[in-house]
C-alpha positions, 0 to 999 in steps of 0.5 A: 633426760635422753643423751643425744648424739652419736650413740643415740644415732646408733640406737635409734636410727638406721643411718650407715655407720660410715655416714657423716650426717650433717645435712638433715635439713635437706631430706630428714631421717626417720627413726628406725622404730617409725620406719618399721611401722611404716614398712608394716603398713606397706605390707598390710596394704599389700595383704588385701589392698581393697580393704585397706585402701577403701575402708582402713586408710581413710580412717588412718589419714583422719587420725594422722590429720587430727594428730598433727593438727594438735601439734600445729594448733589447727582445726584438722578440717583445714589441713591436708597432706602432700608429699612435699612442700614443693608439691603443696605449693604447686597445689595451691598456686595452680588451683588458685583462681588468679587472673591475668595481671595478678601480682605475686610477691616473693623474696629473693631467698625463696626456694627455687622450686617455688620461684619456678612455680611462679614463673610457670604461672607467669608464662601460662596464665599471665601473673606478674612475679615481683621480688623483695631483695634480701641480702643478709645480714638484715634485722627483722625490722628491715625485712618487714620494712622491705616487704611493706615498701614493696606492697606500698609501691604496687598499691600506688600503681593502682594494681596492688599485690594479690598474694605474698609468698614468703618463708618462715625459715629460708633454706639457703641461707638457713635463717628465720624470717619474721613470718608472723609479722609479715602475715599481719602485714598482709592482713593490714594490706589486704594481701593473701598470705602464703607461708612457706614453712618447709623447715618449721614443724619439728624445728620451731613451734607453730600455732596456726590458730594464732597466726591465721595465715591464708595458706601455710605449708611445712614438710614433716620429713625434714625435721619431724622424723616422718618418712620421706616424703610427707608435708602438711598444707593449711588452707584457711576456710574461705579458700576451701572451695578454691584449692584442689588436689594435685593430681585432680582425682575422682573427688573433684568438685567445682568451686561453686558446688554447694554441699550440705552443711556437714559435708561442707565442713570437711570439703577440703579433706574429702577432696584429697582422700583419693590422692594419697595412695603413693604416700599413705604409709608416710601419713599413717605413721605421723602418730608414731613420730609424735610418740618417738619425739615425746617418749624417747626424745623427751618432748619438743623442749628437750629436742629444740634445746639440744639442737639450737645449742649444738647449732650455735656451738657449731657455728662459733667453732667453725667460724673461729677455726676458719677465721670467718663468720656466721651468717645471721641477721644483724641482731642475731634473732635468727640463731634460735634454729637447728641450722647454721650458715658458716662462711667458707674461707674462700672468695667465690670468684677464685673458684675454678669453673665446675667447682661445685660438681667436683666438691659435691662428687667428692663429698658424696664419695666420702659419705658426707654432704654440706650444702654450699651457696653464695650470698652477698658476695661470700660462699657459705656452708649450711650445717643442720643439727639434730638429735643424732649429731654431736660436735665430732660430726661437724669437725669431720665434715668441715675438714673434708669440705675445706679440703675439697673446696681448696682443690678447686681454688684457682 
């Protein structure tokens, strides 16, 4: 069994020795061996770009698509790559044939980039944004009921919700959402389901054949140890004709073009083949990341067991140290994660103007970063826990964070 923590970090990652890396959830870190293969592929491409990009890259992409399809339990023909979940959300939402007045429902804790994409659609095409207010702590039952009530209310107007965009794991706060139940709710209400699973792959198990959403997206660089940026987008077969690459490229097909049966089966993946030049190496090393997680880390169970326990211990330790609490849903269903949100012992209204800029600059000067956010009248810090961390990282980060926050209290 591997021994995770700081020594594991020194052996297998290229992080600066001065860094206090407690924010894996924002960008992720790839192991050194995966980065080395990534750079080898870059050099290989530059050695003879024509051969690699025309003949070898398409085969590498298919191999990586099939490899990650096994991880998320999906047919590879339903998966394509993007360079981030934000790009993938844009790909889906800006391709989908919305009509003026179509309603898109999303939660108030939705990632801001996704909210802005919906706002763009509202301004440009006349879709109608609708929100579900989520103020934690909430139980999973309460979360599902809030979505159900919102859908019911819109259906009663005679213009039901067209699409529901919701998290699997929210970013800020970092909490698990009962996305499986919301997918089923969407099926029951004839609403298109779009799961933003940016933080899922590598943090919780995903089985898309069982879940069967209409759309699902996840980063691979955050928690799956693939170089930045790399994400997967799942598209249900009935929408293959509607979703197009971002940017549109040579392989574009109009929605109503009918292909021979064999080509229709790979319609989606073939449309994206010529848009991957900027991040092809990230995609190509997906099998290397899988190998590292299995052979060096001991597999997904070893990884999750360590990260979940560390997150729980960090939350409990810091809440006791600060005399505060851990933000959770009311029944603690969401604590089986590698992220934890701890209340900072300060009232947000007591912070001086410009406090965030000061605190973030100070943190970066000291080689640490902890995302801070306000939720339901309190200030929280989100800590991410992965295999290269141990408790000393969080003690050091928390002491620095509190020092800098106290500098801006009125």
